[in-house]
C-alpha positions in Angstrom: 35.3 -181.9 -109.5 32.2 -180.1 -108.4 29.7 -179.6 -111.0 28.3 -175.9 -111.4 24.5 -175.7 -111.4 22.6 -172.6 -112.7 19.1 -171.8 -111.5 16.4 -173.0 -113.7 14.9 -169.4 -113.6 18.0 -168.0 -115.2 17.9 -170.8 -117.9 14.2 -169.9 -118.6 14.8 -166.3 -118.7 17.8 -166.5 -121.0 15.8 -168.5 -123.4 12.7 -166.3 -123.4 15.0 -163.3 -124.2 16.0 -164.9 -127.4 13.9 -163.9 -130.5 11.0 -165.9 -131.7 13.2 -167.3 -134.7 16.2 -168.3 -132.8 18.1 -171.4 -133.9 18.9 -174.4 -131.4 22.5 -173.2 -131.9 21.7 -169.6 -130.6 20.0 -171.1 -127.6 22.7 -173.4 -126.8 25.4 -170.7 -127.1 23.1 -168.5 -124.9 23.3 -171.3 -122.4 26.9 -171.8 -122.7 27.4 -168.2 -122.1 25.4 -168.0 -119.0 27.3 -171.1 -117.7 30.5 -169.2 -118.0 29.4 -166.2 -116.5 28.2 -168.4 -113.6 31.3 -170.1 -113.4 33.3 -167.1 -113.4 30.9 -165.4 -110.6 31.8 -168.4 -108.5 35.5 -168.1 -109.1 35.9 -164.2 -108.8 32.7 -163.2 -107.2 33.4 -160.0 -109.2 30.3 -159.1 -111.4 26.9 -158.0 -110.2 23.5 -159.3 -111.8 23.1 -156.0 -113.4 26.7 -156.3 -115.0 25.6 -159.8 -116.5 22.4 -158.2 -117.8 24.2 -155.5 -119.6 26.5 -158.2 -121.1 23.6 -159.9 -122.6 22.0 -156.8 -123.7 25.0 -155.9 -125.7 25.3 -159.4 -127.2 21.8 -159.2 -128.1 22.1 -155.7 -129.7 25.5 -156.8 -131.7 23.4 -159.6 -133.3 20.7 -157.4 -134.4 23.0 -154.8 -136.1 
């Protein structure tokens, strides 16, 4: 089984976008979501970077409301 790797820059950006008072659990969840998106992109080749960014933006908005 081939292991999926994620670009360090993407990981850093995902963590940087968390609120200042984010919990470890929120950070881990963000990385898991990023991993799942990357895995899906590798399998399907479907989503664009813009679609991925919109996904994160919606999740962030849902958490703050």
